[in-house]
C-alpha positions in Angstrom: 77.7 101.4 89.8 79.0 100.5 86.4 81.5 102.9 84.7 80.6 104.3 81.4 83.0 102.7 79.0 85.6 104.9 77.2 84.6 105.5 73.6 87.8 104.1 72.2 86.8 100.7 73.7 83.5 100.6 71.8 84.3 102.5 68.6 84.9 99.3 66.6 88.7 99.5 66.5 89.1 96.5 68.7 88.9 93.3 66.7 90.8 90.6 68.6 91.5 89.3 72.1 95.1 90.7 71.9 93.8 94.1 70.9 91.2 94.1 73.7 93.8 93.2 76.3 96.1 95.9 75.0 93.4 98.5 74.9 92.3 97.8 78.6 96.0 98.0 79.7 96.3 101.4 78.0 93.0 102.7 79.6 94.1 101.6 83.0 97.5 103.2 82.5 96.2 106.5 81.4 93.3 106.8 83.7 90.5 106.0 81.2 89.6 103.2 83.6 90.1 103.8 87.3 90.6 101.5 90.3 87.2 100.4 91.5 85.4 100.9 88.2 82.8 98.2 87.6 82.7 96.8 84.1 79.6 95.4 82.4 78.9 91.6 82.3 80.8 89.7 79.6 77.8 89.3 77.2 76.8 92.9 77.5 80.4 94.0 76.9 80.7 91.6 73.9 77.8 93.4 72.3 79.2 96.8 73.0 82.7 95.9 71.7 81.5 93.9 68.8 83.2 90.6 69.7 82.1 87.2 70.8 81.4 86.5 74.5 84.1 83.8 74.4 86.7 86.3 73.1 85.9 88.8 75.8 86.0 86.1 78.5 89.4 85.1 77.2 90.7 88.7 77.4 89.2 89.1 80.9 91.0 85.9 82.1 94.3 87.2 80.9 93.7 90.6 82.5 92.7 89.0 85.7 95.9 86.9 85.8 97.9 90.1 85.2 96.2 91.7 88.2 94.5 94.5 86.2 90.9 93.2 86.7 89.3 91.2 89.4 86.2 89.1 88.9 83.8 89.0 91.8 81.1 86.6 90.6 77.7 88.2 90.6 79.1 91.5 91.9 80.8 92.0 88.6 84.4 92.7 87.3 86.4 95.5 88.8 89.5 97.5 87.8 92.2 96.9 90.4 94.4 99.6 91.8 97.8 99.2 90.2 101.1 99.2 92.2 104.3 100.1 90.7 106.3 97.3 89.1 108.4 95.2 91.6 112.0 94.4 90.9 111.8 91.2 92.9 112.8 92.4 96.4 111.7 95.9 97.4 113.3 96.0 100.9 116.9 96.5 100.4 118.3 98.6 103.3 120.8 101.3 102.4 123.8 100.1 104.3 126.5 102.6 105.3 129.5 101.7 103.1 132.0 102.0 105.9 132.4 105.8 105.9 131.7 107.9 108.9 128.2 109.2 108.6 125.1 110.0 110.7 122.8 107.1 110.0 119.1 108.1 110.0 117.8 105.6 107.4 117.6 102.2 109.1 114.5 102.4 111.3 116.6 101.0 114.2 116.1 102.3 117.8 118.7 104.4 119.6 120.9 101.9 121.4 121.4 104.4 124.2 117.7 104.2 124.9 117.4 100.4 125.2 117.1 98.8 128.6 120.5 98.0 130.1 120.8 94.3 130.6 121.9 93.3 134.1 123.1 90.0 135.5 119.7 89.5 137.2 118.0 89.5 133.8 119.7 86.1 133.0 118.0 84.5 136.0 116.8 81.0 135.0 119.0 80.8 131.9 121.2 77.9 133.2 121.7 76.0 130.0 120.3 75.6 126.5 119.0 72.0 126.9 115.3 72.8 126.2 113.4 70.2 128.3 111.4 68.6 125.5 110.5 69.1 121.9 106.8 68.9 123.0 106.9 71.6 125.6 104.6 74.6 125.2 106.3 76.9 122.7 105.6 79.9 125.0 107.5 80.1 128.3 105.1 80.4 131.2 106.8 83.4 132.7 106.7 85.3 129.4 103.1 84.5 128.8 102.3 85.8 132.3 104.3 89.0 131.6 102.7 89.6 128.2 99.2 89.0 129.5 99.8 91.4 132.3 100.8 94.1 129.8 98.3 93.6 127.0 95.2 92.4 128.8 92.3 93.1 129.0 92.7 94.1 125.4 93.4 90.5 124.4 91.7 88.6 127.2 90.7 85.2 125.9 93.0 85.3 122.9 95.6 82.5 122.3 99.2 83.5 122.3 102.4 82.4 120.6 105.9 83.7 120.1 107.8 84.1 116.8 111.2 85.2 115.7 110.2 88.9 115.2 107.4 90.7 113.5 108.2 89.8 109.9 108.5 86.2 110.8 105.0 86.4 112.4 103.5 88.1 109.4 105.2 85.6 107.0 103.8 82.6 109.0 100.3 84.2 109.2 100.2 84.8 105.5 101.3 81.2 104.8 98.2 79.8 106.6 95.6 82.5 105.6 96.3 82.9 101.9 96.7 80.8 98.8 98.3 81.6 95.4 96.7 84.7 93.8 94.8 85.9 96.9 94.5 89.7 97.2 96.1 91.2 100.3 95.3 94.8 101.3 98.3 96.8 102.6 98.9 100.4 103.5 100.4 102.8 100.9 102.9 104.1 101.8 103.9 101.2 104.0 106.8 99.0 105.0 108.4 97.5 101.9 109.3 94.2 103.6 105.6 93.6 104.1 105.0 94.0 100.3 107.8 91.5 99.7 106.3 89.0 102.1 102.9 89.2 100.4 104.5 88.4 97.0 106.8 85.8 98.5 103.6 84.0 99.7 102.3 84.3 96.1 99.7 86.8 97.0 98.7 89.9 95.1 99.0 93.4 96.6 96.1 95.8 96.9 97.3 99.3 97.8 95.2 101.1 100.3 95.5 104.9 100.8 96.4 106.3 104.2 96.1 109.5 106.1 97.0 110.7 109.6 94.8 108.0 111.0 96.0 105.1 108.9 94.1 103.3 106.2 91.3 105.4 104.7 87.9 103.8 104.9 86.9 104.6 101.3 90.1 103.0 99.9 89.7 100.0 102.2 86.2 99.5 101.0 87.4 99.5 97.5 89.9 96.8 98.3 87.3 94.8 100.2 84.9 94.9 97.3 87.7 93.8 94.9 88.0 90.6 97.0 90.8 91.3 99.6 91.2 88.1 101.7 93.7 89.6 104.2 94.3 93.1 105.5 97.7 94.0 107.0 97.6 97.2 109.0 99.8 99.1 111.5 97.5 100.4 114.2 99.9 103.1 115.5 103.3 104.6 114.7 102.8 103.5 111.1 106.0 103.0 109.2 106.9 105.3 107.5 104.3 108.0 108.2 103.9 107.7 112.0 100.1 107.7 111.6 98.0 106.1 114.4 94.4 104.8 114.2 92.0 106.7 116.4 88.8 105.3 118.0 86.5 106.6 115.3 88.7 105.2 112.5 88.8 101.8 114.3 85.0 101.7 114.4 84.6 102.8 110.8 87.0 100.1 109.6 85.1 97.5 111.6 81.8 98.6 110.1 83.3 98.5 106.6 84.7 95.0 107.2 81.4 93.7 108.7 79.5 95.1 105.7 81.7 94.2 102.7 84.0 91.3 103.8 82.9 89.8 107.1 85.3 86.8 106.6 88.5 88.8 105.9 91.5 88.1 108.1 93.2 91.1 109.8 96.9 91.1 110.7 97.9 94.0 112.9 101.6 94.9 113.0 102.2 96.9 116.2 106.0 97.1 115.6 106.6 100.0 118.1 104.3 98.6 120.8 105.8 99.5 124.2 107.5 102.8 123.0 104.4 104.1 121.1 102.9 107.3 122.6 99.5 106.6 121.2 96.6 104.5 122.5 96.3 101.1 120.9 93.0 101.0 118.9 93.1 97.4 117.9 90.3 95.8 115.8 90.8 92.6 117.9 88.2 93.2 120.6 85.5 94.1 117.9 86.6 91.4 115.4 88.0 88.7 117.8 87.5 85.7 115.5 89.5 87.1 112.6 92.2 89.4 114.0 95.8 88.5 114.7 97.7 91.2 116.7 101.5 91.1 116.5 103.5 93.0 119.1 107.3 93.5 118.5 110.0 94.1 121.1 112.7 95.1 118.7 112.2 98.8 119.1 111.7 98.8 122.9 114.2 96.2 123.9 116.6 95.7 120.9 116.4 94.3 117.4 118.8 91.4 118.3 116.2 90.0 120.7 114.3 88.7 117.6 111.0 88.1 119.4 107.4 89.1 118.7 104.1 88.0 120.3 101.0 87.1 118.4 97.6 87.3 120.1 94.8 85.7 118.0 91.9 83.3 117.9 92.7 79.8 119.1 92.1 78.1 115.7 94.5 80.4 113.9 97.3 80.2 116.6 96.9 76.4 116.8 97.3 76.1 113.0 100.3 78.3 113.0 102.0 76.3 115.8 101.2 73.0 114.1 102.8 74.2 110.9 105.8 75.5 112.8 106.5 72.1 114.3 107.6 71.1 110.9 110.5 73.6 111.2 112.0 75.4 114.2 109.0 74.5 116.4 109.7 77.3 118.9 111.6 80.5 119.5 114.6 80.3 121.8 113.4 79.8 125.3 116.6 81.4 126.6 115.6 84.6 124.7 112.0 84.2 125.9 113.2 84.0 129.5 115.5 87.1 129.0 112.5 89.0 127.7 110.2 87.8 130.5 112.8 88.9 133.1 113.0 92.4 131.4 109.2 92.7 131.2 108.9 91.9 134.9 111.7 94.2 136.0 110.6 97.6 137.2 113.9 99.3 136.4 113.9 98.0 132.8 110.2 99.0 132.4 111.1 102.5 133.5 113.9 102.7 131.0 111.4 101.7 128.2 109.0 104.4 129.4 111.9 106.9 129.4 112.7 105.9 125.8 109.1 106.5 124.7 109.2 110.0 126.1 112.6 110.7 124.6 111.4 109.7 121.1 108.4 111.9 121.5 110.5 114.9 122.5 112.8 114.4 119.5 109.9 114.1 117.2 108.3 117.3 118.4 111.6 119.1 118.1 112.3 117.9 114.5 108.7 118.6 113.4 108.9 122.1 114.8 112.3 122.8 113.2 111.2 121.4 109.8 107.9 123.3 110.0 106.0 120.4 108.5 102.8 122.0 107.2 99.3 121.2 108.4 100.2 119.5 111.6 97.7 119.7 114.5 98.4 118.0 117.8 96.2 115.0 116.8 97.9 114.7 113.4 101.4 114.6 114.8 103.1 111.2 114.2 104.3 108.6 116.6 107.2 106.1 116.8 110.8 106.2 115.6 110.3 107.6 112.1 109.3 111.0 110.6 107.8 111.2 107.1 109.2 114.4 105.7 107.7 116.1 102.5 110.5 117.4 100.2 110.6 119.3 97.0 112.7 116.7 95.3 113.6 113.3 96.9 116.8 112.7 95.1 118.2 116.2 95.6 117.3 116.1 99.3 119.1 112.7 99.8 122.2 113.9 97.9 122.3 117.2 99.8 122.2 115.3 103.1 124.7 112.6 102.0 127.2 115.3 101.1 127.0 116.5 104.7 127.4 112.9 106.0 123.7 112.3 106.8 122.0 109.2 105.4 118.2 109.1 105.2 115.8 106.7 103.5 114.2 107.5 100.1 110.4 108.0 100.4 109.8 106.1 97.1 111.0 102.9 98.7 107.9 102.9 100.8 105.4 103.8 98.1 103.4 101.3 96.0 101.8 104.0 93.7 103.2 107.2 92.3 102.4 110.4 94.2 103.0 114.1 93.4 104.4 114.8 96.8 107.9 113.4 97.4 109.3 112.4 100.8 112.2 111.2 102.8 112.1 109.1 106.0 114.1 110.1 109.0 114.7 107.8 112.0 115.0 109.3 115.4 118.1 107.3 116.4 120.6 110.0 117.3 121.0 112.0 120.5 119.1 115.3 121.1 122.3 117.2 120.9 123.1 115.7 117.5 119.6 116.5 116.2 120.2 120.1 117.1 123.4 120.1 115.1 122.0 118.6 112.0 118.6 120.3 112.1 119.7 123.2 109.8 121.0 120.7 107.2 117.7 118.9 107.3 115.8 122.1 106.9 117.9 123.1 103.9 117.6 119.7 102.2 113.8 119.6 102.4 113.6 122.6 100.1 116.2 121.5 97.5 114.7 121.3 94.0 116.4 119.6 91.1 117.4 122.9 89.6 119.2 123.8 92.8 121.4 120.8 92.8 124.7 120.6 90.9 126.9 117.5 90.7 
């Protein structure tokens, strides 16, 4: 349905291409034109504005290049949801500057909950010779272990290994997008993903989220605007902790099938084995276009630097062919170490214990902070808690004064929102959480007026 044009666009005050561009920019900025609004065809608009069709077409090309409008052929031209300006790289972790502090900002797992590596886990790692440059990039034992864990969900899918989740997403974007392609991402979401989209010369479409992940209405808007790729976290979403339920999974599949049946889906299951939620992957319903990425950084340790991709054979084959021009494979020594850990009952039990420990910590903090509106089905999952605060800056400063470092919620947001947040990582002991809980409670209620430098 076409949007009724604002009067100031058709009142005769616009007389040049430059003025038309500036007027549309102002209308988008102040809400006169909203994301998803469909604009009239060029000739019709030229008549309404009082300009030549060629002048309107020139303005539309410029606005399309700026990412304000998106032409969809016969479907029309649409206003694109705007993201906040990027200062090159968004993901700049807030490193502890050497002072003694309680670090809750990194998103790292608690090292005390990682599996304890034993001498037996190095079985088969005799040297670093790598038998041949033409060997299968996935170690047989690791493939056996992974298929034992993730099938039947990904029965029949091809499998490859990369150097972590972000490496996997980067490589998938490099073969599924070209310059200027629109990529739908969650908002709020993980800023490194935003950076990867732009590093691959894609354009970001922000998709709203709720307690079940991407909202269907916002996703449909992105699909109708021409999104070529969707990047979604199926559970333990970073930063919100949201997890997709069965109904949302089916609603998303229905939307994709109706509005963009050729779109590629990249699923980032970064918490995988320590997630307390069921995996509702789109892969078994959209097997020809879904790449599922499972990380082991949170369950087994960030320094392992390994992630698995399950996907359709043609996509995995293309990724591996392209990778042969570079590193060709991920370290088979590290693959063997991971395989040994995944086939070790004691190590698996330690991962299961860690999953339960994180769940207990989350429930404790959510209860202490009295985060409003949480039902059992709405409670988050994973390593991070998305905490609403009165004022983000004041909350961060209040906690920093007491030696507690948290992540600013604004780092994870593409669009402005009224509610401000901080992100807390559950990477300290239960006893420490009890000690700092009162400080967290106090900080969440700090308003600007309460803070004095």
